[in-house]
N, C-alpha and C positions, 0 to 999 in steps of 0.2 A: 664654326663661327659662334661667338658668344651672343646670347640673347639679351644681355644687360645693356642698357642705354647709357648708364653712368656709374662711375665709381666715386666715392667720397672719402676724403681725408678729413678727420674731425678732431676737435679737442673738446673734452668735457672737463668740467670742474667738479671734483669730488667734494663731499661735505667737509672734509678736513682741509680744504683749500689747495690740495694738489691737483695737478692736471694729468689727464690720461689722453694719449694720442692714439688713434687707430684708423683703419680704413675699412670700408664696407661697400656693398652694392645696394644696401637697403638701410638708409640712415634712420628712419623711424623705428624699424624693428630693432636695430642695434642699440638705440638709446633705451628702448623698453627692456632689452636683455640686460643692459648695464644696471638698470633700476630694479631688476628682479621681477618685472611684470611679465616677462617671457623667458623661457628656458634658454640659457646661454650666458653670454657676458664674459668679461675678463676676470681672472683671479684677482687682479689688482683692484678692481672696483668693487668687489664683494665686501660688504661691511663698510663701505665708504660712501654709500648712497644717502640720499638721492644724488645722482649726477645731473649736471645742467649743461646742455650743449652751449658752448661759448663761441665756437668758430667751425666753419667747414668750407671746403673747397671741392669743386666738382671737376672730374677728369673723364675722358672718354675711354681710357684703357686702364686695366688693373696695374700694368707695369708703371704707368705714370703716377698712379696713386701710391703705389708702394715706394717709389723713389722719393716722392714728396713726404710721405710718412716718415721715412728714415731721416730726411733732412730736419723735419720738425722735432723729432725725438732727440736730436743732438743739441737743440736749443736749450738755454737755461730757462728757469722759471720766469725771470724778468723778460727775456726775449720773447717768450710765448705770450706774456701779458701785452707786450707791444704789438704782436701779431694780431691778437684778439681785438 
């Protein structure tokens, strides 16, 4: 049984105006990683910081979060703006 109480799907805006979508069980840490304040982060966001958290959704299972992440990644930039 997992000890995580929640999983998050999130959208951050990079300094170049692009969006990055991801999922995590620790939203605060993940944003710090993307901003280079902590080790880790995505290749995509390196050099595009600082990133700003624009949107997040909370789920009780990782599989729900992964499914939603995939849905959001298929959206256009304009559709993501509407979601945000």
